[in-house]
C-alpha positions, 0 to 999 in steps of 0.5 A: 485518484489516491489509493490506500493498502487495504487487507484481505487478511487472513485470505491472502497472506501479508506475504503473498500480498505484497509479492502480487504487488510488486509484479504490478506495473506501478511506477517506484515512487507510487508504490509507498504512496499506496503502501503508507503515505496517503493513508498516514494523510488521511488520518493524519498521521505525521511521516517518520 
């Protein structure tokens, strides 16, 4: 399964979203996949 970050802005601010995301029981190595790397791969963007 792959998960991508999605925003509910302006209903939920980025600060609030990231705070709630940090509290989830997700492995540290999976967090960057959700926040960036899966979307970059899906869109064909190169990692920098």
